[in-house]
N, C-alpha and C positions, 0 to 999 in steps of 0.2 A: 504494499499499500504505500500511497505517497500523499502527503498533505502540505508539501511546500508549494507557495505560489508559484504560478507560472508567468513569466514574464514576457515571453514569447509574443510576436505580433500576430502569429499564426493561430489559426483554430484547431487545435490539435485534440483537445480534450474538453470535458465539460467545466473544467475550471477557467477555460478560456472565453467561455461564451456569456452571453448577456443574461441567462438564466442563473447563473451561478453568482455574477458579479451584483446582480441587483437582489440577491436575496441576502438579507443580513443575518439570518440563521447559518446558512451553508459559507458564507464568508467570512465567518469570524475565524480568529488565529486558531482557537481548539478545533482540535480533529472530530470531524463530524463524518457520520455514515451516510453515502449517498445510495438509496435502494432504486434499483432499476426493476420495474414489474412488468409483466407481459400475462395477457390474457388472450385465450383461444379456447373454441370448442374444437374436439377432434370425437371422429368416429372409432369405435372400438371394435363393431360389428361390421360385417360385409355392408358396404354402401349400397349395394344393389340387391340385397336381401330382405326377407321380408322383417327383419329385426332393426333394421336401418332406423336411427334417431331414437328409437328405444331405449338404447344404453349409451347415447352418446353424452360425453363429458364435456365440463367446462373446467378447465386448469388455469391457475394462477402461478406463475413461476417468479422467481426473485433472483438477482444476482447482485453483487458488490460493484457500483460504480467506480468505488477507489482502486479496483483491482486493474492492473495492467491489461490492455485487451490480450496480449498474448495468453494469460493466465483466465481471462474472462471468457474467451471464445470456446474454451473445455466445457463438454457438456456436463462434466462432474461439478463445474462451479455454479451450474444453474440448480437452484434448489426450488422445490416444491411447497408453495405457501398454502393453496388450497385446491382441493378436487371434489366435484359434485358432479350429479346429472343435470345435464342443460336444461332439462324440464323443470328442474326445481326453481333455477332462477326464473322461469316465467312465471311460476305459480307463486313463489314468495318475493321476488323481487331482490335486487341487487344489496339492499340496505341491511335485509335480515340475514342473508347468505354471507355476506362480507363483514358481520358483525364480529365474529371472533379475531379475523385479520386486522379490522380497523383497530380494535381495541388494543392489539400487541404494538402497531404503529402509533397509536396515540402515546402508549407508554414509552416508546422508544423516542419520541418527540419530547415528552414533558420530563421522564424520569431518566431514560437511558439506561443502559445497562454496563456491569462492571465486567471490564477485561482485563483479568488477571495479567497478561503478559505486560499490558501497557501499564498497569498499577492505578488505573483512573475509570472513572465512568464516561463513557462515550454516548453522546446522543446522535440522532439521525432522523431522517424524513425521507420522501418518496421523490426521488428526482424527476422520474418521467413513468409513464405507462406506454411501452408499446403494443401496438394491436393492430389488427386490418382496421378498414373505416368502420364496417358493421359494428364489430365489438367496441371500438372507440365511442362511437355514437351512442350506442346502447349504454354502457357503463356511464359516459357524461353526460347522459340525459339531453342529447341531441336527438333529431327526427332519424331514425334508420333508414328513411325512406329517402333517395336522392332525387326526388322529382319536386319536392316542395319548392317553394320560392327561395328561401334561404337556407341552403342546404351545408352550406360551408361551416366547419367547426372553428375556422382560422378568422374569417371575415364576414361582412354583412351582405356581400354581393348576392343580387338575385340572379335567377336563371335569365332572364330576358337582357340584363344588362351584361351577363358574362359572353352572351352571344354577340353584342354589338360593341363594346369597349376594348380598347387595347388591352392586352395583359401584361401590364408592368407592375411591379412592387410599389405601394402607396397610392394607386388609384382608387382601391377600393377601401372603404373604412373597416380597420380591423377590430376584432372584438377584444376588448380589454376586461380586465377583471371587474372595473366598476361598472361598464353597461352589461356586462354579462349577469353580474349579481342583481343588478335592477331588473332585468329581463326576467330572471329566474323569479323573483318576488311577485312581479306582476302577472306571470302566468300561473302562480299558484293561485291567486285571487280571481283571475279571470282565464280560464283554459283556451277560451278563443283567439287568444294573443300567442297562441303556440306556434300556429303557422306564419304569422307575421314575423316572430325573431327566431325561429327554426330550433325552439328550445322547448322540451316537455318537462323538464324536472330537474332537480339540482343533481350533482354527482354526489355520492355518498363519500368518497373520499375528501372532496372538497368541503363538505358539511365537518367533518371531523377532526380533520388535519388542519395546523394552522399555517404550516410552509408549503403547502401543495395547492395550485388552483388548477381548475379544468382547462382553462384557455391556454396557458403554456405547459402543461402536463401531459398533451397528446400529440406526438410529434408526427408527421406524416411518415408512411412506411414505403420505402422504394419497391421492395419486393412485391405489393399489390397495387401500389399506385402507378408505377412504371413497368417493371418488368413483366407484370401480368395484368396491367391494365392499359396504359397507352401504348406501351411497346407492340401488342400483337396486333391490336387495333390498326394503328396507324401502318405497320408493316403489311398488313392486308388490304388497306386503302391504296396505298402507294404501289405494290407488288401489282395489283388490280390494273392501276393506272398503266405501268411499265408494260403488261401484257397487251392492254388493248393498243397500246402505240406500236406493237410488235418488236418492242425493243429487245426483250427476251422472250422465252416460251418456260410454261412451268414444268416441261421434261426437262430441259435444259437446266433450270436450276435446281432441280432436284437431283440431277445426276451429277451437279457441282457439288451439292450438299453431301451427296452420298460418297464420292469419290476423294473429296477433300483430304488431304493428309494431315488430319488433326495430330496434335502433339500434346504430351504432359496433362495439363489439367483441362485441356479442350477436349481430351479422347473421354473424360468422365462425362464433361455437360456437352457432347456432340449433340446439334440440333436434329431435331426430327423433319421428316420429307413433309413438305406443305401438302396438306390435304386438298383434293379437285375442289371440295365445297367449302373452302375457306372463302371465297368471294360472297356466297349467299349467307355465310354466318358472320361475315365482317370481322373476321378474327383469324388468326393462324394458330390459335391455341399453343399448348405446350407450356411447361413450366417456367418459372424465373431464369432458373440458370440457361436452360436451352435457348430461350428467346434473346438472353444476354450475350451468349455466345453467337446466334445467329446475327444481331445486329453488327457485334463488332467485327465479325468476318465476311459480313456480306460485300464491303468492297472488295476483297479477295475473291470474292466468288464469282460476282457478275459485274464488278465495276469497270472492266475493260471493254464490256460491250456498250456501256452508257456513254452517249456524247457528252462532251462538255457543256456545262450550262443548263443541263435539262432541270427542270422547275421541280418535278417529282424527286429526282435524285438529290437535290439541293435540300428538300424537306426532309429526306431519311438521313443525310449526313447531318443535318441540323439537330434533328432528334438524336442522332448517336452522341455529337458534342454534349447536349444536354445530359445526357444518361452518364456519359462518362465523367463528368465535372459533378454531379451529384453522386458517383460513386469514388470519388476520391478520398483519402486518408487523411486529407488537411488541406486546409483553406487559408487566404489571406483576404482582407478587404478587397484587395483587387480582383481576387478570382469570383468571389461573390458577387461582384459588380458585374463581371464577364457574364457570368450565369445568368444573371437577371436580363442581360441584354439579348443572350441566347435564345431564352425563354420568350422574349418579346418577338425576335426575329422569326422564330419557329410560329408564333402565334398568326403574324402577317402572312407566311408562306401557306401555313394550312389551316384553312378557314373552316372546314368540316372537323368538328372535334367531339368527342364523347365528354358526358359529364364528368370522367375521372381527370380530364386534361386541367380542370380547375386547382388540382392540388399541385401541378408544376409551380405554380404562381407563389406558393407558400415556401418553396424549398429554400430560397435565398434567405428569406426571414428565419426561417427555421434552424437554417445551419449556423446562422450568426449568433443565435439564441442558446442553442446547444452545442453541436459539436460534430464532426464527420459522422454521417448516420451509418456507415458501413463498418469503420474502425470502433465506435462504440456501442454497436449491437443495439442501433436504436431502430433498425429494421427487424422484421420478426423472422428472417430465414434461419438464423441460428437458433432460435429459440423453438422453431417449429420441428429442429431436430430430435428435441427433448420427447416429444410424441411417440418416437418408434419405440422407445423402451416400454411404455404402457401398452402399445398395441403388441408387442410380442408377449408381455406376460398374459394379456388375455388370451391371446393363442395359444398359448402352452398351457395356460391352468384350466381351461374349460370351465370355468366358474363364472357365474354371473349374478350370484347371491351376494347382494351388497358390493357390488364390483368396484365402488370409488374406495371402500375400506381396503380390499384387497391389493388394489394398485398402490394406494398409499403406504401399506405395511412393506410390500415389495420394494418401493422405491427406497424407504427409509434403511432396510436392510441392505440394498445394493450402497446406498451412501455411507453407512457403517462400515462397509466392506473396504470402501476406497479411503476414507477417513482413518481405518484403521492399518493402511499399507504404509509402507515408508515413505513413499513418495506419492504425494497427491496430483503432481503435475509431472508432464513430460520433462525430461531434460531439456534444458536451453539447447544444445548442442546434440545432434545425433550423425554419427559418422558411419558410414556404410561402405563394405568391401574395400578394406585398407590392404595395400601391398607395398612392398619395399621398393623402392625405384632408385638407381644410381644418379646422383646428381651430376655427372659428366653427361647425362642424356640430356640435359636441359640447354636451351641457348645461353650464350656466355653472360648476357647480362642478368640472366635468372639465376645463372649459378652464383654470380657475384652477391646477390642477395639472398640467396638461401645458405652461402657460407657465413656470412655473417650474423645469421640467427639459428644458425643449426650447429653450432660448435666446431665447425669444419669436419663433419661426419661426412662419410661418403655416400651415404644413403640417406632417402627422405622417404616420409610416408605419404602416399598418395591414394586418396578415397575416390571412389566412382562417384558418390553423391554425399552431401551434407545436408542437414535439415537444421535450420536456425531459426528458433522462435517460431517454428512450425511453417516455414519457408523453406523449400526445398532448391538446392542448386544442383545442378549436374552438367557432364560436359556436354557441350553444344549448344547450352542455353548463352543468351545475350543478355548483359547488364549495362546499365548507364551510369557512366562515370564520368562528371566533369561537363563542359559546355564549350562550343567554340563557334564563334561567329553568330551567337545567339541560337544555336541548335544543339541540342544534347549530344554529347559523345558516347558510343557505344563499343562494346569489346566481347568478344566471343570468349566463353570460359573453355580453355583447353584441358587443363589440368586443374585439380583441387588437390591442395599440399596441406598437410596438417604437421605443424611443427609445437611438440608440447600441447598445450591446450588452445594454440592460436589456429587461425584458419584463413589461408589467402587462396587466391586462384592465379593462375597462369593463364593469361590472355592474350588472344591475336587482338590487335588494333584495327578499328575499320573506321572508313570515312562515311558520311550520311548526307544527305538531302531529303527535301520534305515534297511530297505529293499531294496537292491539296484536294485533287480529285478523288483520289483513293483514301485519304487521310492515313498515309502511312510514310514511314521514313525508308528511303530506299538507300541499301545498305552498298559498300564495295569494298571487298578485301585486295590489299596488293599482291602483285605475282610473287614478290618477295616478302612473306610473312613477316611481320614484327611483332614480337610478344613482349609483355610487361607483367609485372607483379601487381595484382591489387588487392587492398585489404577490403573486406565487405564492408567495413565503416566507412569508407570513402564513397558508397554508393549515392546516386542522387535519390534512388528509391529502393527499397528493400526488396521489392518484386523483380522479377526476371523476364524476359520475353524469349521467345523460341524460334528458330528460323525452319522455314519449309523450302529447301531449294528445288524441290521437284516441281512446285509450282512457280518457282522463283518469287515466294512470298515467306513471309513470316509472321507468326503470332505477336501479341501485343503485351503490354504492361499499362494498365489503366488506361491512359489517353494515349498510348503509344502504339502504333502498328509499323512494321518493319517489311520491307522488302529486299530480298538479298540476291544481288548479283555475283554470281560465282560457280563454282563446280564442288560444293559441299555434298557429299552424297549421304543419303539418310542410312541410319543403322537399319539393320532387319530387325524388326519390333513384332511382338505378339499381342493382338487385341482380343481379349477374352470376355464372353458374357457367361458368368459364372453363376449356375443356378445352385443356391445352397437349401432352399426351401421355396415351397410354393409362393411364399410371401416374402422372401427374401433371394432377390437377384441383383447380382452386383457386377459393375463394369470393371474391368482390369487391364491395364496395360504394362507388359513385360518389355523392357528395353532391348533384351537379348532373349532369343530363341534357347530355353532348357536344352541340354544335351540328353538328358532321360527323364521318363516319367517320374522317378523319385526326386530328381532335382525340382521339377516341375510341382510336384506335392509338396517339398519344402518351401518353395517360394509362395504356395496358395496358403499354407500354414501361417508363414511370417506376416503376409500381407492382408489376409482376411481373419486373422486371429482364430483360426480353427484349431481346438484344442484336442481332438478326437483322430481317430485313425478312420482312413476313408479310400475309396477306389473312385475313378473317375470314368466317367462315360461322355461321348461326345457327338453332336450331329455329323453323320457321316453324309457329305454332298453325293457320294456315289449311290447312296439308297435313300435319294429323297429327302434328305436330314433326318433319318431315322437314327435314334439312339444306338451307340454301338460301345462296347467297353474299348477302353483305350490302353492297347497293350504295345504300342509302337509311337515313339513321339513324333516320327515322320510322317505319321497318318493326321497329324493335326493341321487343319488350315491357318494361313496367318490371320483370318477372322474366325473366330471359332467360338462354338456355345458348348460349356463343359456343365456336366451335371455332377454333382458332388455326392457319392453314396456313402452315408455312414456305415462304417463296420462296428459290429457289436462289442465291447469289452466287457466281458462277464464279470459283476460281482454282486453279491446279495444285499438286498435292502427289503423292509417290511412296511406294508401299508395295512391297515385296518382291513378286518374281512370283511367282504360285500356283503355277508350275511347280517352284520351287526347293524344296530338301528341308529349309529352315530353317524353324524353330519359329514358326508364325505368332502364337501366344500372346504371342511377345517385343514383337510389334509392337502386338499389340491392348494389352498392358499399360500402355503407353505414353500419356500425356495428348496428344492429338491436338491440335496447334494448327496456324493456318494458315500455309502456307508462304510465304517471301518471294516477292513477285510478281515473275515476270521481266521485265525491262526490255521485253522484246517484248509484254509482255501487259497490255492496259488493263481498268482496273476498271469495274463498272456505276456508273453516277452515282447517289449516295446519295439516298434519299427526303428526308433532311434532312442537310444539307451541314454537315459538322463542321469547322470552322475549324484550320487547323493553328497550331502554336505559333510565334509571332514571335521577334525576337531579344530576349535578356533584357532590354535596355534600353527597346525597345518595351514589351514586356509589362509592365513595371514602371511606365511612364509611362502606359500603359491603365489599370491597376489604381488608380493615385492618381486619375485622371481619374475613373474610374467610382464611387469613392468620394465624391468632389466633387460629381458629378452627383446623385447619391441624396439630398444635402443640400439643393443649391439649383438642381437642375434647370437648368443653365448648361452646353450642349455645349463642347468644346473645338474649336479650329482646328489640327488636326495640322501641324506642321513639313513641310517638303519631304523631309526624309530619312526621317522617321517614315512618312509616307504612302508613298514609295517602298518602304520595307522592308514594309508591310503589303500595297500591291499586287503586288509582284514575289513575295512568297510565296504569295498567293491563286492567282495566274497559274499558279506551277509546281504547286500541288496541283490545280488545276483540269484542267491538262493532263495529269495521270496519271490522269484519267477521261475527259475529252474534247480533243482538238485544236481542236474547232471547237463550242464550247457554244451553246446557242439563246436565245433572250430570257429563256425561263422559267428557263433554268439559271443565267443572269446575276442574275436576279431573286431566286432562292433564295440565292444567295452573299452579295449585298447584306444581304439580310434577317436572315441568319445573323449577318452582322457587326456591325449594331446591335443585334441581339437580345442577343447577348453583350456587348459593349460600348456599352452606352447613351450613352455621353459623345460617340459619334462621330455621333449623330443630328442630322442637318442641318435647320436651321430653314426654314421656308416653307411654302407651301400644298401643295406636292408631298409624297409621303410621305418620310419621314426618311432612308430607304436610297436614294431614287432619284438624288441624285448620285453616289453611291458605285456605282451601277450603271453609269453611263456610264463612270466613271473605270476599272471592271474591265475594261469592253469595249475602251477603247483600250489599257489596258495589255496585255490578252490578244492584240491584235493585235500591239503591239510586240514581245512574248515569242516569238510564232511567227516574226516577223522574223528576231530573233537566231538561233532555231534554225535559221532558213532559210539565213542566213549561214554558221551552223557546219556546214552540210552535212547536217541531218538530212532523212531521204527521206520521212517522213510529212509535213512541210508544204512542201518543195520540189516534190514531184508534184502537190499542189494549188494552190501559188503560181506564178504565171507571170512571165514577163520582158517581157511586153508590157505598157505603160503610157503615159498620156499623153506622159511625157518619152521614150520609146521606142517607138512607134507600130509599127515595122516589126520588132519583137522578136518571139522565137516565143512561139507561145501555149501556156499556161499547160499544155493538156491534148494537145498535138501527140503522137502517138502513144499517148496513153491513153486508156482506155475512159472515156467520160462516165458519171458514176454518176447513171443517170437515177432511181434510186430515192430521192435526196435525200440521200444519205449521201456525205461525201468519201471519197475512196481513202483507205484505210487502209493504210500501207506503213511499217514499222518499219524502223530502220537495222540491219545486220548487227550479231551479236553481238561484243563486244570479243574482239579477238584471232582473229577468224575473217574469212574472205574466202569469194567465191562457190565457190573451188576447194575448200577444207575442208568448207565444207556441202555441196557436191554429193557429196563422200566419205562424208560422215554420211547423206545420204539414200541411197546405195547400200548402206550397211549396214542401213537400215532395210528395204529391198527384201530383201536376203538373209536378215534376220531373220524377215521375214512369210513366208517360203518354209517355214521349218521348221515341224515338225509340233507342237512344243512352243515356243511364242513367248514369247521372255523380254520380259514386259509392261514391267518398268521400263525397260530400255534402250530399248525401243520410243517410251516416252513421253518420255524424255529427249531423244532423238535427234529427234522431231517438235517438241517445244518448241525446241530448239536451230535446227533448221532451218525453223521457221515464217516468218520474214522472206522467205527464198530462196522458198519455196512462194506466199507472196503477192504478191512481185514478178512471178513467172510469170503468175498470174492477173491481175493488174491491167496489166500491160506486154503479155502475148503472148496473151492470150484464147485458152488452147489447148483442145482439144476435149476431152470428159469422158473418152472412151477413153483417151487421153494420160496426163491426170491420173490416173486410176486405175491406169495402168502406172508412172506415175512416183512417185505418192504413194498407195500400197495403204492404209495405217493411216488415212488420211482417212476413208476409206469402211467403218472398222469400228465396230463397236460398242462396244469395250472401248478404244480410242485412247488415253483418257487418265482418270487417276482425279482426282475433283473433290470438294471438300469443301463440305458446307454450312455455311457461316459460323453460329456459334452452336449447332449441333448437333454431337454428339460422333461420331456414326456415318459413315465413308467411304463413297460411293456412286458406283459406276460409271456412267458415261453416252457416250452416243456422241460422238464425237470431233468431229462437226458441230457441236453444242453450244458446244464450246470454240471452235471456229472462228468461229462467229457471234457467240459474245460477243465475240471478240477484234476482230471487223469493226464491228460495230454498238454494243457496250457494251450489250447486252441479254440477258437471261435469257429464251433463247428458249422453252424447255419451259415455265417458270412463267409467263411473262406471255401465253403462247400459251392454256395452259389456264385460267388467271384469266379471261382477256378471253371465251374461249369459254363457261364457266361463268356468267360475268356476263350475258352477252347471249342465253343460251339460252331463257329464259322468253320474252323478247320475239320471238324467233324462232318458237318454239311457237305464239305468239298470231298471228302473220303467217302462218304455214303454213296455220292454220285458215281464216283471214279471207279468203284469195285465192280470186277464182273464175276460170273460162274454164279454158284448156287448162294454165295454168300451177298454178292450184288443184286440179285433177283430178291432176297430177303429185305435188303436195305430199300430197294427201290419201292418193293411193295409198302414198306413203313413210309418212305416219303410220300407216297401218293396220299395216306391219310392225311397228312397236315394240311393238304390242298383242299379239304374238305371242313377245316376249323378256321377259326379267326386266328391270325397270325401273331399272336400274343406270346409273351415271353415264357408262360407255363406251357403252352404247346410247345414251343422250341425244347425247352428243358425236356418235357416226357418224351419228345421224339428221340432226343439224343440219348436219354438214358436208356430207353429201349433197345435202341441202335448200337449202343457200344458192347452190351455181351454179345452181338453178333459179329461185330467188327473183330473183338478179342477172340472169338472162337469158343465162347462159353454157350451153355444151353440154359437160358434164363425160363424155361416153360415151366419147371419145378419150383420156381422163385418168385417170378412174376406171374400171379394167377389172376385170370377175370372169370366171373361167373355171374348168371342171372340170379335175381333177388329170389326166386322159388327155390335155387339149388343151392343156398348158401351154406347150409349144414353139410352137404355133402363135399362142397370144395373145402370147407374148413379143416374138414377131417383128412382131407388127401395131402395137405400143405404141414410141411415139417418147418421151414423157415422161408420166410419170404412175405411179399404183400400181396394181400386180397383185394382186388378191386370188383365191385358188386354193382351190376347195373340194370337196367331196365331190359325186358326182352325185346323193346322195339328200339334199342340203341341203334343209332345211325351206322356205327362202326363194327364189324365184326372181324374176327380172327383172333390169332395168338397175340401179335404185337399191334393191336388195336389201341388207338389213344384216346380215352374218355376223360373230357374235361369237367363233366358234370356227373360224376357217377352218383349212385345213392350213398356208399359208404366206401371207405379205404381202411383195411386194417392192416396191422403188423403183426405177423405170427413168428413165435421163436419156440422151438422144440414142440411144437405141435398146440400150443398154448396163445390164445388172442390176448396180448398184452398191451395194444393199443387200437383203439377203433376211432371210426369218424376222424381221420387224419385230413389235413386241409386238402391236399393233392398229391399227385403220383410223385413229384419229385421230392415234397416233404417227406412223404413215407419212405422214399429210398435214404433220403438224408438221415432220418431217425433209424431206419435199420442197420444203418452203417454205425451210427453213435451208439446204440444198444450193444451190437455185437462188440465192438472195440472195449467200451467201456467195461462189459460183464466178461471179458477174455473168452467169448465163444469162438469156435473154429468157423473158418469161413466154409461153406458148402462146396464140396470140390465142383460142382457145374457152374460154379460163380467165382471161382477163386481169382480167376485172372482180372474179372471186372473191379472186384473189391479191393484186390491189392493196387490196381490202376487208381482207385479212388482215393486209397492211403498214401502211396507215394508220391503220385502225380498231384494230384488235385490238392491233398491237405499236407503234403510235405513229412509226411511221419515216417521214422525210420530210414533205411537207406533209400537214396533217390535211384538206385539202379532196381530195375524191375527184374524177377528172376525170370526164367524160361516160361513161355506158355506151356500149361499142363493141358494135356488131353483130356 
């Protein structure tokens, strides 16, 4: 915060404006809090659905005007003051609804609050209220209808006068505090005068607060008044005139919009194509950001086709000047006068205006009274970004009971999370992709500058981009530094140099001249490039501009456009439309095409803040933009649509039983967080291994070593105790995922270690992490030995007593089934405080509960989690029959055994208990990995099916013909592949994949030992052994002649469950399907050896 007086002649903050200087309360020497309020309605339900307006909310946000804009622009700094249903405002009125808020504001004005850090009581008031015109007039007591005679809240202009008179500041009588208070008093006694004055009632804030008045407390809003008001309307009228003249065509304009090489921020705010109906609607539509981009880039799109002096074009360029001046981040008295004259010129040139156009006449007055509208968030665009959080909460909570309370609670919990974090705001400087570059590679004058500041080191750190106070600078951008002959000078960023904590840019000097017709600066670079070093503190403006050489044009910064003359080639960039959720679709631009899918996923995680594992699908242009799994990065087009498919990470959490009478909305209203994992449950190995936190001493020494390594590139040799601490912590963390990691797992841990702490990189011809990999292997073996001596069943059962020193010892696997599928027997210890007797009692409770008509799902889930080690011990050591397991552990074979949480997603989803069992045994997400691999291999399988000849080919051809009779959805494709896979691999699936009519179900059940039984109607459209039925009567899973699960969702799900049960229960694969099930195990799920054994006959 800052409360020192500002002596600058510029209007850069609210302290420079008349509103602050004329306020005796705010202008005192004591520090005062200046609150900025925002009021708006937003829809939480589908705006096109039947519930529209039913749950519509009215929100009032506040933020501190004393904060610097770089902090105030953060959504976390915008607080919630009040939230209610919009209908309550209409029924009760603003005075009653705002009463609690007004009471707090009155207390702040009169009594103040004690701030412990300052050691003083601080008072404050409302500086202004940001709102769109409708909300501002409604809360301020003005007419919400803008067709009344005196419709303006700033002046007393009438509708007929506005059409006839020149629009210039001072021509209309301004509303003042005195005449407004008089009008309110007269209207309160005689309501017929409301139309005459344009006032219906007093403002509740003005009535209660001593230092806030409605006349100067509601500034105009650039977003609604200009970017979504005047701009789309005047663009439509002017473009219509240009089309009628034949200067341009709509097709040519849309083609230019579509093909224009947008860069940096413009890629996010790329304008939409102009609809053919824009003329009849008298507006081009679009949101504020898109309209702003279109207006700024319009000269570069069609300016070369417009003749000089065209009146319609001059109107557009004058409008562009007005908007750019209004969007500036600082003003002077001269620039305000210039804005006033531009508004007047625009009025003369453009006679047909809408009612919104009156708002432009108030801009110069408001700007001098307050501050730059954009810089100090007096417009509503940033505040509207706050609505997204509440809409997301509603979408994921599925709760509309007292929705306002739910939203308020969730918001305060979110704010508590951010306030408890170590840093509330982002750091002032963020540096990306730093690499070391030889100083000798720079030009001589740059070398001299670097040597003076870099302590004569041979290398210097160069970053690909840097973000300073939220503004990103990267190679290729243009910055404005100084001026020459009245024109600003421009320099193109070549490299970004980081020296300690200072950032400087190596720039290529460029000359410029101004093109009045296009409103751009023409740049020219010398044939022999001249470079110089520029400090970012020397910039004319903190914003940057970007070049577009392929069009011989460049983008803008505020009021600057640039045209580039030269041969600078554009980098190959990737433009992505990323579909995260039905209501969350984002646009993303990558400066460089990733080399692999994993690199692409890493960039998506960083840029989109995705905290969960996922796979990617893309719209394939070869198949009419149908979604296909992305398996090769080269398949991705330069402009592509990606869909993020979350993969489930299984951990257990519990919700109230649906049979209980408790209100479920209470559960839904809470923020769902992953439950702490039970000691008996093992997590899935992460795609990117996250290092644990070492001891405080080790972390401090590593941090110091990493800083030293960045300077001199000399790695450290860790001491014995330091290395022991690192390896011990790594082994402990790895064991939480796997007791027996494979070679790739060890490599990923070692790479993560040296990547986070480069000072630990080991020199030599081998990779810098190779030595650590071996050390971790030995440490993991020692760690398992310690656990074995401590009596840990999980490692005791897999480690033997027989050794070279004790050759007559008992075999490690005596009386234990050999895990022939390549996985070690997973046998967790019994829970603390329990023995086999107590767990047996818990098992009996589960059996009794499962017999009830209304099962308590919470109790069953808790008991199953508690008794998991006992169940696992029976399976591993006794190999019981399936029928016995069904009798003793019935909950294991239900579809609602446990409630699992998708990490990173807010919605809990119930899964069959076998998925949880499989995850515990193999540390694999059975359903997610199974379907991902199946979809990945489906195109290749279809090709193989079509290419096969002979008897196998005839069977596959018959199978492929079935799909022509079905809708080509993903379930049909999966079913065809799973039925064709045994044929391709030489298996006989007739005994495992059975189909019968509903009248012969009992006979069919008796004939199946292990497999999937699909029951269909006798009038089913498809017949035959390999017929694909998408809507059967039922689908059952049979093991050892017993039906263990029935009414499974579909055939692919049944195959997935069948494999999971056989694997988790240690059942032998049927010989007739051994090749297929081994393929699923080794190739699709990556379990055991990746080399398949020879096919069995």
